MOPAC internal coordinates of N, CA, C and O (Angstrom, degrees):
PM7 1SCF
backbone

  N    0.0000 0     0.00 0     0.00 0    0    0    0
  C    1.4645 1     0.00 0     0.00 0    1    0    0
  C    1.6458 1   110.03 1     0.00 0    2    1    0
  O    1.2310 1   122.36 1   141.51 1    3    2    1
  N    1.3373 1   113.09 1   -38.49 1    3    2    1
  C    1.4656 1   122.95 1  -177.46 1    5    3    2
  C    1.6430 1   110.67 1   -56.73 1    6    5    3
  O    1.2310 1   124.34 1   137.14 1    7    6    5
  N    1.2370 1   109.27 1   -42.86 1    7    6    5
  C    1.4385 1   118.64 1  -178.35 1    9    7    6
  C    1.5646 1   112.99 1   -62.95 1   10    9    7
  O    1.2310 1   122.81 1   153.99 1   11   10    9
  N    1.3789 1   112.22 1   -26.01 1   11   10    9
  C    1.4487 1   122.55 1  -177.74 1   13   11   10
  C    1.6328 1   111.50 1   -91.05 1   14   13   11
  O    1.2310 1   122.61 1   177.56 1   15   14   13
  N    1.3244 1   112.61 1    -2.44 1   15   14   13
  C    1.4818 1   119.60 1  -176.46 1   17   15   14
  C    1.4943 1   111.60 1    80.54 1   18   17   15
  O    1.2310 1   117.63 1  -161.00 1   19   18   17
  N    1.2848 1   122.12 1    19.00 1   19   18   17
  C    1.4252 1   128.51 1   179.72 1   21   19   18
  C    1.5127 1   108.42 1  -101.23 1   22   21   19
  O    1.2310 1   124.55 1   -29.47 1   23   22   21
  N    1.4215 1   108.88 1   150.53 1   23   22   21
  C    1.5027 1   118.83 1   173.69 1   25   23   22
  C    1.5036 1   109.48 1  -131.72 1   26   25   23
  O    1.2310 1   117.40 1   -20.51 1   27   26   25
  N    1.1738 1   122.55 1   159.49 1   27   26   25
  C    1.5046 1   123.83 1  -179.59 1   29   27   26
  C    1.5813 1   108.24 1  -143.03 1   30   29   27
  O    1.2310 1   122.78 1   -27.31 1   31   30   29
  N    1.3633 1   112.28 1   152.69 1   31   30   29
  C    1.4214 1   116.85 1   173.14 1   33   31   30
  C    1.4397 1   111.28 1  -151.54 1   34   33   31
  O    1.2310 1   119.60 1   -28.65 1   35   34   33
  N    1.3082 1   118.37 1   151.35 1   35   34   33
  C    1.4702 1   121.67 1  -178.77 1   37   35   34
  C    1.5691 1   103.81 1  -109.01 1   38   37   35
  O    1.2310 1   122.22 1   -45.20 1   39   38   37
  N    1.4308 1   113.34 1   134.80 1   39   38   37
  C    1.5017 1   116.23 1   174.01 1   41   39   38
  C    1.4615 1   106.39 1  -133.68 1   42   41   39
  O    1.2310 1   122.40 1   -33.62 1   43   42   41
  N    1.2797 1   113.00 1   146.38 1   43   42   41
  C    1.4670 1   123.09 1   177.40 1   45   43   42
  C    1.6406 1   107.95 1   -83.76 1   46   45   43
  O    1.2310 1   124.81 1   -33.73 1   47   46   45
  N    1.5367 1   108.37 1   146.27 1   47   46   45
  C    1.3946 1   115.27 1  -176.37 1   49   47   46
  C    1.6306 1   109.30 1   -98.65 1   50   49   47
  O    1.2310 1   119.01 1   -66.02 1   51   50   49
  N    1.2358 1   119.49 1   113.98 1   51   50   49
  C    1.4908 1   117.25 1   173.62 1   53   51   50
  C    1.4572 1   119.57 1   -59.84 1   54   53   51
  O    1.2310 1   118.42 1   -37.93 1   55   54   53
  N    1.3531 1   120.62 1   142.07 1   55   54   53
  C    1.3922 1   121.22 1  -175.18 1   57   55   54
  C    1.4933 1   118.18 1   -47.26 1   58   57   55
  O    1.2310 1   118.47 1   140.65 1   59   58   57
  N    1.4023 1   120.53 1   -39.35 1   59   58   57
  C    1.4268 1   124.27 1   177.37 1   61   59   58
  C    1.5728 1   112.44 1   -72.22 1   62   61   59
  O    1.2310 1   120.20 1   167.16 1   63   62   61
  N    1.3179 1   117.22 1   -12.84 1   63   62   61
  C    1.5287 1   121.69 1   178.38 1   65   63   62
  C    1.5122 1   114.76 1   -97.67 1   66   65   63
  O    1.2310 1   119.84 1   175.65 1   67   66   65
  N    1.4817 1   117.91 1    -4.35 1   67   66   65
  C    1.3927 1   118.84 1  -175.54 1   69   67   66
  C    1.5555 1   108.97 1   -68.60 1   70   69   67
  O    1.2310 1   119.74 1   142.63 1   71   70   69
  N    1.2876 1   118.10 1   -37.37 1   71   70   69
  C    1.6005 1   118.74 1   177.66 1   73   71   70
  C    1.4400 1   112.33 1   -61.98 1   74   73   71
  O    1.2310 1   117.31 1   127.74 1   75   74   73
  N    1.2016 1   122.72 1   -52.26 1   75   74   73
  C    1.4956 1   121.66 1   174.63 1   77   75   74
  C    1.4853 1   115.33 1   -59.69 1   78   77   75
  O    1.2310 1   121.26 1   137.81 1   79   78   77
  N    1.3463 1   115.19 1   -42.19 1   79   78   77
  C    1.4738 1   119.57 1   177.05 1   81   79   78
  C    1.6050 1   107.44 1   -59.97 1   82   81   79
  O    1.2310 1   121.37 1   130.20 1   83   82   81
  N    1.2674 1   114.98 1   -49.80 1   83   82   81
  C    1.5355 1   120.94 1  -176.21 1   85   83   82
  C    1.4259 1   107.00 1   -54.77 1   86   85   83
  O    1.2310 1   118.44 1   137.66 1   87   86   85
  N    1.3634 1   120.59 1   -42.34 1   87   86   85
  C    1.5066 1   122.97 1  -169.65 1   89   87   86
  C    1.5040 1   105.35 1   -80.94 1   90   89   87
  O    1.2310 1   118.74 1   140.81 1   91   90   89
  N    1.2593 1   120.00 1   -39.19 1   91   90   89
  C    1.5038 1   120.92 1   177.89 1   93   91   90
  C    1.5598 1   112.17 1   -62.29 1   94   93   91
  O    1.2310 1   118.34 1   143.34 1   95   94   93
  N    1.2803 1   120.77 1   -36.66 1   95   94   93
  C    1.4382 1   120.51 1  -171.66 1   97   95   94
  C    1.5817 1   112.78 1  -114.18 1   98   97   95
  O    1.2310 1   123.26 1  -174.77 1   99   98   97
  N    1.3726 1   111.36 1     5.23 1   99   98   97
  C    1.5177 1   109.29 1   174.58 1  101   99   98
  C    1.5872 1   113.11 1    70.51 1  102  101   99
  O    1.2310 1   120.70 1  -147.32 1  103  102  101
  N    1.3917 1   116.27 1    32.68 1  103  102  101
  C    1.4794 1   115.45 1   176.08 1  105  103  102
  C    1.4952 1   109.25 1   -78.00 1  106  105  103
  O    1.2310 1   122.08 1   -49.57 1  107  106  105
  N    1.3667 1   113.63 1   130.43 1  107  106  105
  C    1.5318 1   118.55 1  -177.86 1  109  107  106
  C    1.6544 1   106.99 1   -66.61 1  110  109  107
  O    1.2310 1   122.49 1   -31.43 1  111  110  109
  N    1.3326 1   112.83 1   148.57 1  111  110  109
  C    1.5020 1   125.86 1  -178.74 1  113  111  110
  C    1.6674 1   109.64 1   -53.68 1  114  113  111
  O    1.2310 1   121.05 1   150.36 1  115  114  113
  N    1.2887 1   115.59 1   -29.64 1  115  114  113
  C    1.5094 1   116.79 1  -175.33 1  117  115  114
  C    1.5564 1   104.67 1   -85.48 1  118  117  115
  O    1.2310 1   117.12 1  -176.65 1  119  118  117
  N    1.2810 1   123.09 1     3.35 1  119  118  117
  C    1.5469 1   116.95 1   175.25 1  121  119  118
  C    1.4841 1   103.41 1  -115.58 1  122  121  119
  O    1.2310 1   120.34 1   -33.19 1  123  122  121
  N    1.4882 1   116.95 1   146.81 1  123  122  121
  C    1.4031 1   121.72 1  -179.46 1  125  123  122
  C    1.5375 1   106.69 1  -115.92 1  126  125  123
  O    1.2310 1   118.92 1   -78.29 1  127  126  125
  N    1.2695 1   119.67 1   101.71 1  127  126  125
  C    1.4696 1   118.37 1  -178.55 1  129  127  126
  C    1.4882 1   106.86 1   -68.13 1  130  129  127
  O    1.2310 1   120.50 1   -36.83 1  131  130  129
  N    1.3806 1   116.65 1   143.17 1  131  130  129
  C    1.4765 1   123.82 1   175.19 1  133  131  130
  C    1.5016 1   109.76 1  -128.15 1  134  133  131
  O    1.2310 1   121.19 1   177.03 1  135  134  133
  N    1.3049 1   115.32 1    -2.97 1  135  134  133
  C    1.5865 1   115.23 1   179.69 1  137  135  134
  C    1.5711 1   101.30 1  -179.30 1  138  137  135
  O    1.2310 1   125.49 1   -11.79 1  139  138  137
  N    1.3960 1   107.06 1   168.21 1  139  138  137
  C    1.5133 1   119.33 1   177.72 1  141  139  138
  C    1.4184 1   106.51 1  -145.33 1  142  141  139
  O    1.2310 1   121.15 1   -18.52 1  143  142  141
  N    1.3331 1   115.41 1   161.48 1  143  142  141
  C    1.5508 1   123.96 1   174.18 1  145  143  142
  C    1.5494 1   102.48 1  -116.81 1  146  145  143
  O    1.2310 1   120.76 1   -49.91 1  147  146  145
  N    1.3373 1   116.15 1   130.09 1  147  146  145
  C    1.2556 1   129.48 1   179.39 1  149  147  146
  C    1.5908 1   107.13 1  -105.34 1  150  149  147
  O    1.2310 1   118.57 1   -53.09 1  151  150  149
  N    1.3349 1   120.32 1   126.91 1  151  150  149
  C    1.4203 1   123.99 1  -173.26 1  153  151  150
  C    1.6351 1   101.91 1  -130.28 1  154  153  151
  O    1.2310 1   119.65 1   -54.36 1  155  154  153
  N    1.3564 1   118.27 1   125.64 1  155  154  153
  C    1.3334 1   127.48 1   171.26 1  157  155  154
  C    1.4332 1   119.44 1  -167.99 1  158  157  155
  O    1.2310 1   120.87 1     5.15 1  159  158  157
  N    1.3236 1   115.94 1  -174.85 1  159  158  157
  C    1.5401 1   124.59 1   176.04 1  161  159  158
  C    1.6363 1   108.10 1   -85.26 1  162  161  159
  O    1.2310 1   124.29 1   -36.17 1  163  162  161
  N    1.2298 1   109.37 1   143.83 1  163  162  161
  C    1.5165 1   118.92 1   176.50 1  165  163  162
  C    1.5617 1   104.94 1   -71.06 1  166  165  163
  O    1.2310 1   120.56 1   -28.56 1  167  166  165
  N    1.3658 1   116.54 1   151.44 1  167  166  165
  C    1.4073 1   121.85 1   177.70 1  169  167  166
  C    1.4240 1   111.12 1   -65.28 1  170  169  167
  O    1.2310 1   119.33 1   156.20 1  171  170  169
  N    1.3690 1   118.88 1   -23.80 1  171  170  169
  C    1.5676 1   117.34 1  -179.28 1  173  171  170
  C    1.5730 1    97.75 1  -123.84 1  174  173  171
  O    1.2310 1   121.16 1   -58.57 1  175  174  173
  N    1.3055 1   115.40 1   121.43 1  175  174  173
  C    1.5223 1   120.99 1  -178.38 1  177  175  174
  C    1.4160 1   107.75 1   -57.22 1  178  177  175
  O    1.2310 1   117.65 1   -34.91 1  179  178  177
  N    1.2621 1   122.08 1   145.09 1  179  178  177
  C    1.4514 1   129.20 1   176.30 1  181  179  178
  C    1.6103 1   104.81 1   -84.04 1  182  181  179
  O    1.2310 1   123.24 1   -28.29 1  183  182  181
  N    1.2820 1   111.38 1   151.71 1  183  182  181
  C    1.5561 1   116.28 1   175.38 1  185  183  182
  C    1.4467 1   107.48 1   -63.06 1  186  185  183
  O    1.2310 1   122.81 1   -39.08 1  187  186  185
  N    1.3529 1   112.22 1   140.92 1  187  186  185
  C    1.5349 1   121.88 1  -173.76 1  189  187  186
  C    1.5079 1   107.17 1   -74.73 1  190  189  187
  O    1.2310 1   119.82 1   160.71 1  191  190  189
  N    1.3087 1   117.96 1   -19.29 1  191  190  189
  C    1.5440 1   119.19 1   174.93 1  193  191  190
  C    1.4581 1   111.71 1   -85.03 1  194  193  191
  O    1.2310 1   118.68 1   -97.81 1  195  194  193
  N    1.2484 1   120.13 1    82.19 1  195  194  193
  C    1.4418 1   123.21 1  -176.99 1  197  195  194
  C    1.6155 1   114.61 1   -74.46 1  198  197  195
  O    1.2310 1   123.13 1   156.84 1  199  198  197
  N    1.3224 1   111.61 1   -23.16 1  199  198  197
  C    1.4839 1   114.17 1   174.52 1  201  199  198
  C    1.5640 1   115.32 1   -63.20 1  202  201  199
  O    1.2310 1   122.43 1   152.34 1  203  202  201
  N    1.4029 1   112.95 1   -27.66 1  203  202  201
  C    1.4499 1   117.02 1   173.04 1  205  203  202
  C    1.5273 1   112.52 1   -69.25 1  206  205  203
  O    1.2310 1   118.52 1   153.24 1  207  206  205
  N    1.2723 1   120.43 1   -26.76 1  207  206  205
  C    1.4933 1   123.55 1  -176.52 1  209  207  206
  C    1.5776 1   105.80 1   -92.52 1  210  209  207
  O    1.2310 1   113.57 1   166.66 1  211  210  209
  N    1.2011 1   129.76 1   -13.34 1  211  210  209
  C    1.4610 1   129.29 1   179.88 1  213  211  210
  C    1.5044 1   110.67 1   -70.53 1  214  213  211
  O    1.2310 1   119.51 1   -44.46 1  215  214  213
  N    1.2756 1   118.53 1   135.54 1  215  214  213
  C    1.4996 1   124.59 1   165.84 1  217  215  214
  C    1.4919 1   115.11 1   -78.41 1  218  217  215
  O    1.2310 1   123.75 1   -39.05 1  219  218  217
  N    1.3407 1   110.41 1   140.95 1  219  218  217
  C    1.5312 1   106.99 1   179.29 1  221  219  218
  C    1.4371 1   115.98 1   -57.85 1  222  221  219
  O    1.2310 1   119.77 1   -22.14 1  223  222  221
  N    1.4008 1   118.05 1   157.86 1  223  222  221
  C    1.4163 1   123.47 1  -166.32 1  225  223  222
  C    1.6093 1   105.09 1   -66.29 1  226  225  223
  O    1.2310 1   119.12 1   138.56 1  227  226  225
  N    1.2962 1   119.29 1   -41.44 1  227  226  225
  C    1.4549 1   123.68 1   173.66 1  229  227  226
  C    1.5258 1   116.83 1   -47.97 1  230  229  227
  O    1.2310 1   118.79 1   156.23 1  231  230  229
  N    1.3786 1   119.91 1   -23.77 1  231  230  229
  C    1.3567 1   123.82 1   177.90 1  233  231  230
  C    1.5951 1   117.70 1   -83.70 1  234  233  231
  O    1.2310 1   124.83 1   152.69 1  235  234  233
  N    1.3541 1   108.34 1   -27.31 1  235  234  233
  C    1.5010 1   116.09 1  -176.75 1  237  235  234
  C    1.4917 1   114.33 1  -115.19 1  238  237  235
  O    1.2310 1   117.48 1   171.92 1  239  238  237
  N    1.2275 1   122.40 1    -8.08 1  239  238  237
  C    1.4885 1   127.86 1   174.66 1  241  239  238
  C    1.4418 1   117.73 1  -102.36 1  242  241  239
  O    1.2310 1   116.76 1   -56.14 1  243  242  241
  N    1.2635 1   123.77 1   123.86 1  243  242  241
  C    1.4779 1   123.03 1   179.32 1  245  243  242
  C    1.6118 1   105.19 1  -128.86 1  246  245  243
  O    1.2310 1   124.82 1   -41.77 1  247  246  245
  N    1.3273 1   108.35 1   138.23 1  247  246  245
  C    1.5180 1   124.10 1  -175.53 1  249  247  246
  C    1.5752 1   107.80 1  -105.66 1  250  249  247
  O    1.2310 1   118.94 1   -89.39 1  251  250  249
  N    1.3945 1   119.63 1    90.61 1  251  250  249
  C    1.4350 1   116.40 1   164.59 1  253  251  250
  C    1.5717 1   107.96 1    87.80 1  254  253  251
  O    1.2310 1   120.07 1   148.68 1  255  254  253
  N    1.2670 1   117.47 1   -31.32 1  255  254  253
  C    1.5177 1   120.69 1  -171.39 1  257  255  254
  C    1.4571 1   108.43 1  -146.12 1  258  257  255
  O    1.2310 1   117.94 1   -26.09 1  259  258  257
  N    1.3018 1   121.53 1   153.91 1  259  258  257
  C    1.4357 1   126.94 1   173.01 1  261  259  258
  C    1.4440 1   106.09 1   -89.39 1  262  261  259
  O    1.2310 1   120.10 1   180.00 1  263  262  261

């Protein structure tokens, strides 16, 4: 998704917000929503050259020890 310029996040639904959420998205009464995933474009587009933003593998990979 990142390469397409999309991002996603999970958010929980508070009990008092279940009714409005259910109405807005047509959730059936026999389902109890506890969270949702939002997918969309960032307000500020990310640079298309994602390789320039990636950290080297040595910085993010650990083998057996930190």
